[in-house]
GULODREN-142687 format. One record per residue: z, y, x of N, C-alpha, C, CB in turn; residue number from 1; residue in three letters. Coordinates in steps of 0.2 Angstrom, whole numbers, plus 5000, padded with zeros to 4 digits. Glycine has a CB too. Example, Ala and Ser with C-alpha at 12.3 -4.5 7.8 and 13.67 -1.06 7.14 Angstrom:
<sites>
(site (5039,4972,5066),(5039,4978,5062),(5039,4984,5066),(5045,4978,5057),1,Ala)
(site (5035,4989,5064),(5036,4995,5068),(5039,5000,5064),(5029,4997,5070),2,Ser)
</sites>
This chain:
<sites>
(site (5000,4994,5004),(5000,5000,5000),(5000,5006,5004),(5006,5000,4995),1,Met)
(site (5004,5006,5010),(5004,5012,5014),(4997,5013,5017),(5010,5011,5020),2,Glu)
(site (4994,5008,5019),(4987,5008,5022),(4982,5011,5017),(4985,5001,5025),3,Lys)
(site (4983,5009,5011),(4978,5012,5006),(4979,5019,5005),(4979,5008,4999),4,Glu)
(site (4986,5022,5005),(4987,5029,5004),(4985,5033,5010),(4995,5030,5004),5,Leu)
(site (4985,5030,5016),(4983,5033,5022),(4975,5034,5022),(4984,5028,5028),6,Lys)
(site (4972,5030,5019),(4964,5030,5018),(4963,5037,5014),(4961,5024,5015),7,Lys)
(site (4967,5039,5010),(4965,5044,5005),(4967,5051,5008),(4969,5043,4999),8,Leu)
(site (4970,5051,5014),(4972,5057,5017),(4967,5060,5023),(4979,5056,5020),9,Gln)
(site (4968,5058,5029),(4964,5060,5034),(4956,5060,5033),(4965,5057,5040),10,Gly)
(site (4952,5065,5035),(4945,5065,5034),(4942,5069,5040),(4943,5068,5028),11,Ser)
(site (4935,5068,5041),(4932,5071,5046),(4925,5073,5043),(4931,5067,5053),12,Ile)
(site (4923,5079,5044),(4916,5082,5042),(4914,5085,5048),(4917,5086,5035),13,Val)
(site (4908,5083,5050),(4904,5087,5056),(4899,5091,5053),(4901,5082,5061),14,Cys)
(site (4899,5098,5054),(4895,5103,5052),(4891,5106,5057),(4898,5108,5047),15,Val)
(site (4885,5108,5055),(4881,5112,5060),(4881,5119,5059),(4873,5110,5060),16,Gly)
(site (4882,5124,5064),(4882,5131,5062),(4876,5134,5064),(4888,5134,5066),17,Ile)
(site (4871,5130,5066),(4864,5133,5068),(4864,5136,5075),(4862,5139,5063),18,Gly)
(site (4859,5139,5077),(4858,5141,5084),(4860,5149,5085),(4851,5140,5086),19,Met)
(site (4858,5153,5080),(4859,5160,5080),(4866,5162,5076),(4853,5164,5077),20,Thr)
(site (4870,5165,5080),(4877,5167,5077),(4877,5170,5071),(4880,5171,5082),21,Leu)
(site (4880,5167,5066),(4881,5170,5059),(4875,5169,5054),(4882,5177,5060),22,Gly)
(site (4869,5169,5057),(4863,5169,5052),(4861,5162,5050),(4858,5173,5055),23,Ser)
(site (4863,5157,5053),(4861,5150,5052),(4866,5146,5048),(4859,5147,5058),24,His)
(site (4872,5148,5047),(4877,5143,5044),(4876,5143,5037),(4884,5145,5046),25,Ile)
(site (4877,5137,5034),(4876,5136,5027),(4882,5138,5023),(4873,5129,5025),26,Ser)
(site (4882,5140,5017),(4888,5141,5013),(4893,5135,5013),(4887,5143,5006),27,Pro)
(site (4890,5129,5013),(4894,5123,5012),(4898,5122,5019),(4890,5117,5011),28,Leu)
(site (4894,5123,5025),(4897,5122,5031),(4903,5127,5032),(4892,5123,5037),29,Ala)
(site (4902,5133,5030),(4907,5138,5031),(4913,5136,5027),(4904,5145,5029),30,Arg)
(site (4912,5134,5021),(4918,5132,5016),(4922,5126,5020),(4915,5130,5010),31,Asn)
(site (4918,5121,5023),(4922,5116,5026),(4926,5119,5032),(4917,5111,5029),32,Tyr)
(site (4923,5123,5035),(4927,5126,5041),(4933,5130,5038),(4923,5131,5045),33,Ile)
(site (4932,5134,5033),(4938,5138,5031),(4943,5134,5027),(4935,5143,5025),34,Glu)
(site (4942,5128,5024),(4947,5124,5021),(4950,5119,5025),(4943,5121,5015),35,Gln)
(site (4947,5118,5031),(4950,5112,5036),(4957,5114,5038),(4945,5112,5042),36,Ala)
(site (4961,5108,5040),(4967,5109,5043),(4966,5111,5050),(4971,5103,5042),37,Asp)
(site (4961,5107,5053),(4960,5108,5060),(4952,5108,5061),(4963,5102,5065),38,Ile)
(site (4950,5113,5065),(4943,5113,5067),(4942,5112,5074),(4940,5120,5065),39,Val)
(site (4938,5107,5076),(4936,5106,5083),(4929,5109,5084),(4936,5099,5085),40,Phe)
(site (4928,5114,5089),(4922,5117,5090),(4919,5115,5097),(4923,5124,5090),41,Ser)
(site (4912,5114,5096),(4908,5113,5102),(4902,5117,5102),(4906,5105,5104),42,Leu)
(site (4902,5123,5104),(4897,5128,5103),(4894,5131,5109),(4899,5133,5098),43,Val)
(site (4889,5136,5108),(4885,5138,5114),(4889,5143,5119),(4879,5141,5111),44,Ser)
(site (4893,5147,5116),(4897,5151,5121),(4903,5154,5118),(4892,5157,5123),45,Asp)
(site (4907,5157,5122),(4914,5160,5119),(4913,5164,5113),(4917,5163,5125),46,Gly)
(site (4908,5168,5113),(4908,5173,5107),(4907,5169,5101),(4902,5177,5108),47,Leu)
(site (4903,5164,5101),(4903,5159,5095),(4909,5156,5093),(4897,5154,5096),48,Val)
(site (4913,5154,5098),(4920,5151,5097),(4924,5156,5094),(4923,5149,5104),49,Glu)
(site (4924,5163,5096),(4928,5168,5093),(4926,5169,5085),(4928,5174,5097),50,Gln)
(site (4920,5168,5084),(4917,5169,5077),(4920,5164,5073),(4910,5169,5077),51,Trp)
(site (4920,5158,5075),(4923,5152,5071),(4930,5153,5070),(4921,5145,5075),52,Ile)
(site (4934,5155,5075),(4941,5156,5075),(4943,5161,5070),(4944,5159,5082),53,Glu)
(site (4938,5166,5068),(4939,5170,5062),(4939,5167,5055),(4934,5176,5063),54,Gly)
(site (4937,5161,5055),(4936,5157,5049),(4942,5153,5048),(4930,5153,5048),55,Met)
(site (4946,5151,5053),(4951,5146,5052),(4957,5148,5057),(4948,5139,5053),56,Asn)
(site (4963,5146,5056),(4968,5148,5060),(4969,5143,5066),(4975,5149,5056),57,Gln)
(site (4967,5137,5065),(4968,5132,5070),(4961,5129,5072),(4972,5126,5067),58,Asp)
(site (4958,5132,5077),(4951,5130,5080),(4953,5128,5087),(4946,5136,5079),59,Val)
(site (4950,5122,5089),(4952,5120,5095),(4945,5118,5099),(4956,5113,5095),60,Arg)
(site (4944,5121,5104),(4937,5120,5108),(4937,5113,5112),(4936,5126,5113),61,Ser)
(site (4932,5110,5111),(4931,5104,5115),(4928,5105,5122),(4926,5099,5111),62,Leu)
(site (4926,5111,5123),(4923,5113,5130),(4927,5111,5136),(4921,5120,5130),63,Gln)
(site (4934,5111,5136),(4938,5109,5142),(4937,5102,5144),(4945,5111,5140),64,Pro)
(site (4934,5098,5139),(4933,5091,5141),(4928,5090,5147),(4932,5087,5135),65,His)
(site (4923,5095,5147),(4918,5095,5152),(4921,5096,5159),(4912,5099,5150),66,Tyr)
(site (4919,5092,5164),(4921,5093,5171),(4915,5091,5175),(4927,5089,5173),67,His)
(site (4913,5095,5180),(4908,5093,5185),(4910,5087,5189),(4906,5099,5190),68,Glu)
(site (4906,5082,5189),(4907,5075,5192),(4910,5070,5188),(4912,5077,5198),69,Gly)
(site (4912,5072,5181),(4914,5067,5177),(4909,5065,5172),(4920,5070,5172),70,Thr)
(site (4908,5058,5171),(4902,5056,5167),(4903,5058,5160),(4902,5048,5167),71,Ser)
(site (4897,5060,5157),(4897,5063,5150),(4899,5057,5145),(4891,5066,5148),72,Arg)
(site (4899,5051,5147),(4901,5046,5143),(4908,5046,5142),(4899,5039,5146),73,Ile)
(site (4912,5047,5148),(4919,5048,5148),(4921,5054,5144),(4922,5048,5155),74,Val)
(site (4918,5060,5145),(4919,5066,5142),(4918,5065,5134),(4914,5071,5144),75,Thr)
(site (4913,5062,5132),(4912,5061,5125),(4917,5057,5121),(4905,5059,5123),76,Tyr)
(site (4919,5051,5125),(4924,5047,5123),(4931,5051,5122),(4925,5041,5127),77,Lys)
(site (4932,5055,5126),(4939,5059,5126),(4938,5064,5120),(4940,5062,5132),78,Asn)
(site (4933,5067,5119),(4932,5071,5113),(4933,5067,5106),(4925,5074,5113),79,Met)
(site (4930,5062,5106),(4931,5058,5100),(4938,5056,5099),(4926,5052,5100),80,Val)
(site (4941,5054,5104),(4948,5052,5103),(4952,5057,5101),(4951,5049,5110),81,Gln)
(site (4951,5063,5103),(4955,5069,5101),(4954,5071,5094),(4953,5075,5105),82,Glu)
(site (4948,5070,5092),(4946,5071,5085),(4950,5066,5080),(4939,5071,5083),83,Ile)
(site (4949,5059,5082),(4951,5054,5078),(4959,5054,5077),(4949,5047,5080),84,Ile)
(site (4962,5056,5083),(4969,5056,5083),(4972,5061,5077),(4972,5059,5090),85,Lys)
(site (4968,5066,5076),(4971,5071,5071),(4969,5068,5064),(4968,5078,5072),86,Glu)
(site (4963,5065,5063),(4961,5062,5057),(4967,5057,5055),(4954,5058,5057),87,Val)
(site (4969,5053,5060),(4974,5048,5059),(4981,5051,5057),(4975,5043,5065),88,Glu)
(site (4982,5057,5058),(4988,5060,5056),(4988,5063,5049),(4990,5066,5061),89,Lys)
(site (4982,5062,5046),(4981,5064,5039),(4978,5070,5038),(4988,5063,5036),90,Gly)
(site (4975,5073,5043),(4973,5080,5043),(4966,5080,5040),(4973,5084,5049),91,His)
(site (4964,5086,5037),(4957,5087,5035),(4954,5090,5041),(4956,5091,5029),92,Arg)
(site (4950,5086,5045),(4947,5089,5051),(4939,5090,5050),(4948,5083,5057),93,Val)
(site (4937,5096,5054),(4930,5098,5054),(4928,5098,5061),(4929,5104,5050),94,Val)
(site (4922,5096,5062),(4919,5097,5069),(4914,5102,5068),(4917,5090,5072),95,Gly)
(site (4914,5107,5071),(4909,5113,5071),(4904,5112,5077),(4912,5120,5070),96,Ala)
(site (4898,5111,5076),(4894,5110,5082),(4888,5115,5081),(4891,5102,5083),97,Phe)
(site (4886,5117,5087),(4880,5122,5087),(4874,5118,5085),(4879,5126,5094),98,Tyr)
(site (4869,5121,5082),(4863,5118,5080),(4864,5113,5074),(4860,5114,5086),99,Gly)
(site (4861,5107,5075),(4862,5102,5070),(4867,5097,5073),(4855,5099,5068),100,His)
(site (4872,5095,5069),(4877,5090,5072),(4875,5083,5074),(4883,5090,5068),101,Pro)
(site (4869,5082,5071),(4866,5075,5072),(4860,5075,5077),(4864,5072,5066),102,Gly)
(site (4859,5080,5080),(4853,5081,5085),(4855,5082,5092),(4848,5086,5082),103,Val)
(site (4854,5078,5096),(4856,5078,5103),(4863,5080,5104),(4852,5083,5107),104,Phe)
(site (4867,5076,5099),(4875,5077,5099),(4878,5070,5097),(4877,5083,5095),105,Ala)
(site (4880,5066,5102),(4883,5060,5101),(4890,5060,5098),(4882,5055,5107),106,Cys)
(site (4894,5065,5100),(4901,5065,5097),(4901,5065,5090),(4904,5072,5100),107,Val)
(site (4898,5069,5086),(4898,5069,5079),(4897,5062,5076),(4894,5074,5075),108,Pro)
(site (4891,5059,5079),(4889,5052,5076),(4895,5047,5078),(4883,5050,5080),109,His)
(site (4898,5047,5084),(4903,5043,5086),(4909,5044,5082),(4905,5043,5094),110,Leu)
(site (4911,5050,5081),(4917,5052,5077),(4917,5049,5070),(4919,5059,5077),111,Ala)
(site (4911,5050,5067),(4910,5048,5060),(4910,5041,5060),(4903,5051,5057),112,Ile)
(site (4907,5037,5064),(4906,5030,5064),(4913,5027,5065),(4902,5027,5070),113,Glu)
(site (4917,5030,5070),(4924,5027,5071),(4929,5029,5065),(4927,5030,5077),114,Gln)
(site (4928,5034,5062),(4932,5036,5056),(4931,5032,5050),(4931,5044,5054),115,Ala)
(site (4925,5030,5049),(4923,5026,5044),(4925,5019,5045),(4915,5026,5043),116,Lys)
(site (4925,5017,5051),(4927,5010,5053),(4935,5009,5052),(4925,5008,5060),117,Ser)
(site (4938,5015,5052),(4946,5015,5051),(4947,5016,5044),(4949,5020,5055),118,Leu)
(site (4942,5017,5039),(4944,5018,5032),(4944,5025,5030),(4950,5014,5031),119,Gly)
(site (4943,5030,5034),(4943,5037,5032),(4937,5040,5030),(4946,5041,5038),120,Tyr)
(site (4937,5045,5026),(4931,5048,5023),(4928,5052,5029),(4933,5053,5018),121,Phe)
(site (4922,5051,5030),(4918,5055,5035),(4911,5056,5033),(4918,5050,5042),122,Ala)
(site (4908,5062,5035),(4901,5063,5033),(4899,5069,5038),(4901,5065,5026),123,Gln)
(site (4892,5070,5037),(4889,5075,5042),(4885,5080,5037),(4884,5072,5047),124,Met)
(site (4886,5086,5039),(4882,5091,5035),(4877,5095,5040),(4887,5097,5032),125,Glu)
(site (4871,5095,5038),(4866,5097,5043),(4866,5105,5045),(4859,5095,5041),126,Pro)
(site (4863,5106,5050),(4862,5113,5052),(4855,5115,5055),(4867,5115,5057),127,Gly)
(site (4854,5121,5056),(4847,5123,5059),(4847,5121,5066),(4845,5130,5058),128,Ile)
(site (4843,5117,5069),(4843,5114,5076),(4838,5119,5080),(4841,5107,5076),129,Ser)
(site (4839,5117,5087),(4834,5121,5091),(4827,5119,5090),(4836,5119,5098),130,Ala)
(site (4826,5113,5087),(4819,5111,5085),(4816,5115,5080),(4819,5103,5083),131,Glu)
(site (4821,5116,5075),(4818,5121,5069),(4816,5128,5072),(4824,5121,5064),132,Asp)
(site (4821,5130,5077),(4819,5137,5079),(4813,5137,5084),(4825,5139,5084),133,Cys)
(site (4812,5131,5087),(4806,5131,5092),(4800,5131,5088),(4807,5124,5096),134,Leu)
(site (4799,5127,5082),(4793,5127,5078),(4792,5134,5076),(4794,5122,5073),135,Phe)
(site (4797,5137,5073),(4796,5144,5071),(4794,5149,5076),(4802,5146,5067),136,Ala)
(site (4798,5149,5082),(4797,5154,5087),(4790,5153,5090),(4802,5154,5092),137,Asp)
(site (4788,5147,5091),(4782,5146,5095),(4776,5145,5090),(4782,5139,5099),138,Leu)
(site (4777,5145,5084),(4771,5144,5079),(4768,5137,5079),(4766,5149,5080),139,Gly)
(site (4772,5132,5080),(4769,5125,5081),(4771,5122,5074),(4773,5122,5086),140,Ile)
(site (4765,5119,5071),(4766,5114,5066),(4765,5107,5068),(4760,5116,5060),141,Asp)
(site (4771,5103,5068),(4770,5097,5071),(4765,5092,5068),(4777,5093,5071),142,Pro)
(site (4763,5094,5062),(4759,5090,5058),(4751,5091,5060),(4760,5091,5051),143,Gly)
(site (4750,5096,5064),(4743,5098,5065),(4740,5093,5070),(4743,5105,5068),144,Glu)
(site (4744,5092,5076),(4741,5088,5081),(4746,5082,5082),(4741,5092,5088),145,Tyr)
(site (4752,5082,5079),(4757,5077,5081),(4762,5079,5086),(4754,5070,5083),146,Gly)
(site (4768,5076,5087),(4773,5079,5091),(4777,5073,5093),(4777,5085,5088),147,Cys)
(site (4778,5072,5100),(4783,5067,5102),(4788,5071,5106),(4779,5062,5107),148,Ala)
(site (4795,5069,5105),(4800,5072,5108),(4805,5067,5112),(4804,5076,5103),149,Gln)
(site (4807,5069,5117),(4812,5065,5121),(4817,5069,5125),(4808,5060,5126),150,Phe)
(site (4823,5066,5126),(4828,5069,5131),(4825,5068,5137),(4835,5065,5130),151,Glu)
(site (4825,5073,5142),(4821,5073,5148),(4823,5067,5153),(4822,5079,5152),152,Ser)
(site (4829,5066,5153),(4831,5060,5158),(4829,5053,5155),(4839,5060,5159),153,Ser)
(site (4830,5052,5149),(4828,5046,5146),(4820,5045,5146),(4830,5046,5138),154,Gln)
(site (4817,5051,5146),(4809,5050,5147),(4808,5048,5154),(4806,5057,5145),155,Phe)
(site (4812,5050,5159),(4811,5048,5166),(4813,5041,5167),(4814,5053,5170),156,Met)
(site (4818,5039,5164),(4821,5032,5165),(4817,5026,5163),(4828,5032,5163),157,Phe)
(site (4814,5028,5157),(4810,5022,5154),(4803,5023,5154),(4813,5021,5147),158,Tyr)
(site (4799,5018,5153),(4791,5019,5153),(4789,5021,5146),(4788,5012,5155),159,Lys)
(site (4788,5027,5145),(4786,5030,5138),(4778,5031,5138),(4790,5036,5136),160,Arg)
(site (4775,5030,5132),(4768,5031,5132),(4767,5039,5130),(4765,5027,5126),161,Arg)
(site (4763,5042,5133),(4761,5049,5132),(4754,5049,5128),(4761,5053,5138),162,Ile)
(site (4754,5053,5123),(4748,5055,5120),(4746,5062,5121),(4748,5054,5112),163,Asp)
(site (4741,5064,5126),(4740,5070,5128),(4737,5075,5123),(4735,5070,5134),164,Pro)
(site (4735,5071,5117),(4732,5075,5111),(4737,5078,5107),(4727,5071,5108),165,Ser)
(site (4743,5076,5108),(4749,5079,5104),(4753,5083,5108),(4753,5073,5101),166,Ala)
(site (4758,5087,5105),(4763,5090,5108),(4768,5086,5111),(4766,5096,5104),167,Tyr)
(site (4771,5087,5117),(4776,5083,5120),(4782,5088,5121),(4774,5080,5127),168,Leu)
(site (4788,5087,5119),(4794,5091,5120),(4799,5087,5123),(4796,5094,5113),169,Ile)
(site (4801,5090,5129),(4806,5087,5133),(4813,5091,5133),(4804,5086,5140),170,Leu)
(site (4818,5089,5130),(4824,5092,5129),(4829,5091,5135),(4828,5090,5123),171,Trp)
(site (4833,5096,5136),(4838,5096,5141),(4835,5095,5148),(4843,5090,5140),172,Gln)
(site (4830,5099,5149),(4826,5099,5156),(4831,5101,5162),(4820,5104,5155),173,Ile)
(site (4836,5105,5160),(4840,5107,5166),(4844,5102,5169),(4845,5112,5163),174,Gly)
(site (4845,5096,5166),(4848,5090,5169),(4844,5084,5170),(4855,5088,5165),175,Ile)
(site (4837,5085,5170),(4832,5080,5170),(4833,5076,5176),(4825,5083,5170),176,Ala)
(site (4834,5069,5175),(4834,5064,5181),(4841,5063,5183),(4830,5067,5186),177,Gly)
(site (4846,5065,5180),(4853,5064,5182),(4855,5057,5180),(4858,5069,5179),178,Asp)
(site (4855,5053,5185),(4857,5046,5184),(4865,5045,5183),(4854,5041,5189),179,Thr)
(site (4869,5050,5186),(4876,5049,5186),(4879,5051,5179),(4879,5053,5191),180,Ser)
(site (4875,5055,5175),(4877,5058,5169),(4884,5062,5170),(4879,5052,5164),181,Leu)
(site (4884,5065,5176),(4890,5069,5178),(4888,5076,5181),(4894,5065,5183),182,Ala)
(site (4882,5078,5181),(4880,5084,5184),(4879,5089,5178),(4873,5083,5188),183,Lys)
(site (4880,5096,5180),(4878,5101,5175),(4871,5104,5176),(4883,5107,5176),184,Phe)
(site (4868,5102,5181),(4861,5104,5182),(4858,5100,5188),(4861,5111,5184),185,Ser)
(site (4851,5099,5188),(4848,5096,5193),(4843,5100,5196),(4844,5089,5191),186,Thr)
(site (4841,5099,5202),(4836,5104,5206),(4829,5102,5206),(4839,5105,5212),187,Gly)
(site (4825,5105,5211),(4818,5105,5211),(4816,5097,5213),(4816,5109,5216),188,Ala)
(site (4820,5094,5217),(4819,5087,5219),(4818,5083,5213),(4824,5084,5224),189,Asp)
(site (4823,5084,5208),(4822,5080,5202),(4816,5081,5198),(4829,5081,5198),190,Tyr)
(site (4815,5088,5198),(4809,5090,5194),(4803,5088,5197),(4809,5098,5193),191,Arg)
(site (4803,5087,5203),(4797,5085,5206),(4795,5078,5204),(4798,5084,5214),192,Gln)
(site (4800,5074,5203),(4799,5067,5200),(4796,5067,5193),(4805,5063,5200),193,Val)
(site (4799,5072,5189),(4796,5073,5182),(4789,5075,5182),(4801,5078,5179),194,Leu)
(site (4787,5080,5187),(4781,5083,5187),(4776,5077,5189),(4780,5088,5192),195,Val)
(site (4778,5073,5193),(4773,5067,5195),(4772,5062,5190),(4776,5063,5201),196,Glu)
(site (4777,5061,5185),(4776,5057,5179),(4771,5061,5175),(4783,5056,5176),197,Ile)
(site (4772,5067,5174),(4768,5071,5169),(4761,5071,5172),(4771,5077,5168),198,Leu)
(site (4760,5072,5178),(4754,5073,5181),(4749,5067,5180),(4754,5074,5189),199,Gln)
(site (4752,5061,5178),(4748,5055,5176),(4743,5057,5170),(4752,5049,5175),200,Glu)
(site (4746,5062,5166),(4742,5063,5160),(4740,5071,5159),(4746,5061,5154),201,Asn)
(site (4743,5075,5163),(4741,5082,5163),(4739,5085,5170),(4747,5086,5160),202,Tyr)
(site (4734,5089,5170),(4733,5092,5177),(4739,5097,5179),(4726,5096,5177),203,Pro)
(site (4739,5098,5185),(4745,5103,5187),(4743,5110,5185),(4745,5103,5195),204,Leu)
(site (4737,5112,5183),(4736,5118,5180),(4737,5119,5173),(4728,5120,5182),205,Thr)
(site (4739,5113,5170),(4740,5114,5162),(4746,5118,5161),(4741,5107,5160),206,His)
(site (4745,5123,5156),(4750,5127,5154),(4755,5124,5150),(4747,5134,5151),207,Gln)
(site (4761,5125,5152),(4767,5123,5148),(4772,5128,5146),(4771,5117,5152),208,Val)
(site (4776,5127,5142),(4781,5133,5139),(4788,5131,5141),(4780,5134,5132),209,Ile)
(site (4792,5135,5143),(4799,5135,5144),(4802,5139,5138),(4802,5137,5151),210,Leu)
(site (4806,5135,5134),(4808,5138,5128),(4816,5138,5127),(4805,5135,5121),211,Tyr)
(site (4819,5144,5125),(4826,5144,5123),(4827,5148,5117),(4830,5147,5129),212,Glu)
(site (4831,5145,5112),(4832,5148,5106),(4837,5153,5107),(4834,5143,5101),213,Ala)
(site (4837,5159,5103),(4842,5164,5104),(4848,5162,5101),(4839,5171,5101),214,Pro)
(site (4854,5164,5104),(4860,5163,5101),(4863,5169,5097),(4865,5160,5106),215,Thr)
(site (4860,5175,5098),(4862,5181,5095),(4856,5184,5092),(4866,5185,5100),216,Leu)
(site (4857,5187,5086),(4851,5190,5083),(4848,5196,5087),(4854,5193,5076),217,Ala)
(site (4852,5199,5092),(4849,5204,5096),(4845,5201,5102),(4854,5208,5099),218,Ile)
(site (4845,5195,5103),(4841,5192,5108),(4834,5189,5106),(4845,5185,5111),219,Tyr)
(site (4830,5189,5110),(4823,5186,5109),(4823,5179,5112),(4818,5191,5112),220,Gln)
(site (4819,5175,5108),(4818,5168,5111),(4814,5168,5118),(4814,5164,5106),221,Pro)
(site (4816,5164,5122),(4812,5163,5129),(4806,5159,5127),(4816,5160,5134),222,Arg)
(site (4800,5162,5129),(4794,5158,5128),(4790,5159,5135),(4790,5161,5122),223,Lys)
(site (4792,5156,5140),(4789,5157,5147),(4783,5152,5148),(4794,5157,5152),224,Ser)
(site (4777,5155,5148),(4771,5151,5149),(4770,5150,5157),(4765,5154,5145),225,Val)
(site (4770,5144,5159),(4768,5143,5166),(4764,5137,5167),(4775,5142,5170),226,Ile)
(site (4761,5136,5173),(4757,5130,5175),(4762,5125,5176),(4753,5131,5181),227,Asn)
(site (4760,5119,5175),(4765,5113,5176),(4767,5113,5183),(4761,5106,5175),228,Leu)
(site (4763,5115,5188),(4765,5115,5195),(4771,5120,5196),(4759,5116,5199),229,Ser)
(site (4772,5125,5192),(4777,5130,5193),(4783,5128,5191),(4775,5136,5190),230,Glu)
(site (4784,5122,5188),(4790,5120,5185),(4795,5119,5190),(4789,5113,5181),231,Leu)
(site (4793,5117,5196),(4798,5116,5202),(4802,5122,5204),(4794,5114,5208),232,Leu)
(site (4799,5128,5203),(4802,5134,5205),(4804,5139,5200),(4798,5138,5210),233,Thr)
(site (4803,5137,5193),(4805,5141,5188),(4812,5141,5186),(4801,5138,5181),234,Ala)
(site (4814,5146,5183),(4821,5147,5181),(4823,5142,5175),(4823,5154,5179),235,Gln)
(site (4827,5137,5177),(4829,5132,5172),(4836,5133,5170),(4827,5125,5174),236,Ile)
(site (4838,5134,5164),(4845,5135,5161),(4847,5128,5158),(4845,5141,5157),237,Asn)
(site (4853,5128,5156),(4856,5121,5153),(4852,5120,5146),(4863,5122,5152),238,Pro)
(site (4851,5126,5143),(4848,5125,5136),(4840,5126,5136),(4851,5130,5131),239,His)
(site (4837,5125,5142),(4830,5126,5142),(4826,5120,5140),(4827,5127,5149),240,Ser)
(site (4821,5121,5136),(4817,5115,5133),(4810,5116,5136),(4817,5115,5126),241,Thr)
(site (4807,5110,5138),(4800,5110,5140),(4795,5108,5135),(4799,5106,5147),242,Leu)
(site (4790,5112,5133),(4785,5111,5128),(4779,5110,5131),(4785,5117,5122),243,Val)
(site (4775,5105,5130),(4769,5103,5133),(4764,5103,5128),(4769,5097,5138),244,Ile)
(site (4759,5108,5127),(4754,5108,5122),(4749,5102,5124),(4751,5115,5121),245,Pro)
(site (4745,5101,5119),(4740,5095,5120),(4735,5098,5125),(4736,5094,5113),246,Pro)
(site (4733,5093,5129),(4728,5094,5135),(4721,5091,5133),(4730,5091,5141),247,Ser)
(site (4721,5087,5128),(4715,5083,5126),(4714,5085,5118),(4715,5076,5127),248,Glu)
(site (4708,5084,5116),(4706,5085,5109),(4708,5078,5105),(4699,5087,5108),249,Lys)
(site (4709,5078,5099),(4710,5072,5095),(4703,5068,5095),(4712,5074,5088),250,Leu)
(site (4704,5062,5096),(4698,5057,5096),(4698,5054,5090),(4699,5052,5102),251,Ser)
(site (4692,5055,5086),(4691,5052,5080),(4690,5044,5080),(4685,5055,5076),252,Ile)
(site (4693,5041,5076),(4693,5033,5075),(4688,5032,5070),(4700,5030,5073),253,Asn)
(site (4681,5031,5072),(4676,5030,5068),(4676,5024,5064),(4669,5030,5072),254,Glu)
(site (4679,5018,5067),(4679,5012,5064),(4684,5012,5058),(4681,5006,5069),255,Ala)
(site (4689,5015,5059),(4694,5016,5053),(4692,5020,5048),(4701,5018,5056),256,Ile)
(site (4689,5026,5050),(4686,5030,5045),(4681,5027,5040),(4683,5037,5048),257,Leu)
(site (4676,5023,5043),(4671,5019,5040),(4674,5014,5035),(4666,5016,5045),258,Gln)
(site (4680,5011,5037),(4683,5006,5033),(4686,5009,5027),(4688,5002,5037),259,Arg)
(site (4690,5015,5028),(4693,5019,5023),(4688,5021,5018),(4697,5024,5026),260,Leu)
(site (4682,5023,5021),(4677,5026,5016),(4674,5020,5012),(4671,5029,5020),261,Asp)
(site (4674,5014,5015),(4671,5008,5011),(4676,5007,5005),(4671,5002,5015),262,Ser)
(site (4683,5007,5007),(4688,5006,5002),(4687,5011,4996),(4695,5006,5005),263,Ile)
(site (4686,5018,4998),(4686,5023,4993),(4680,5022,4988),(4685,5030,4996),264,Ala)
(site (4674,5020,4991),(4668,5018,4987),(4669,5013,4982),(4662,5017,4992),265,Arg)
(site (4673,5007,4984),(4674,5002,4980),(4679,5004,4974),(4678,4996,4984),266,Gln)
(site (4683,5008,4976),(4688,5011,4970),(4684,5015,4965),(4693,5015,4973),267,Glu)
(site (4679,5019,4967),(4675,5022,4963),(4671,5018,4958),(4670,5027,4966),268,Val)
(site (4668,5012,4961),(4664,5008,4958),(4667,5003,4953),(4660,5003,4963),269,Gln)
(site (4674,5002,4954),(4678,4998,4950),(4681,5003,4945),(4684,4994,4954),270,Ser)
</sites>
């Protein structure tokens, strides 16, 4: 009976606050933050943390868990443990994450999964992600040519198929190639490896874009157009994203089109 009562108390809701301070948060996400007993925040900078603190009296930053040289696997595990500990105390807990809490953010997924396995209420509320901002700021419609997206290091660690006729987006380019999962940034030597991988499908003169979504309304998005070869010396920040436009035209599949046309004609005749 005590266990059943416990299940009705603690809860965790992970919300996204979007990328740009104040303008992207949904009314529902704001309400969850305001009504929570405890809010754990993992956001882009201190100014955003202060803004969240204005909505709730008990806001606790998860940023101190990050340490240079400590594996992010350990860091994320510690974050989840801190969150779940408060859920088990019966608190209404909210995790406020920049962007979308389910996009390139494992802590919300892990916390929700663990809370549910323990019998607590847990759910995720979406937010405007860096991907949403990217499509708007760069004027890209992913349905026009197609779009493939990868975390940069994962893209390097595994054999992935590249379609040069579609957009290729590589996230977290600032830590590309970090096998230790413990660095805050990687340098030109790591990027050289990435360029060599990309060079198998793109010429070094192919123009790519370094993108960064604005975190304040007074900022402008970064849209630096450079040659692929210039990636080695370009200014790369932790939140930089590499966007590679198509280098080839779409190739028509004549055999499939003829087959589909035949099916269409048969439908008309029947």
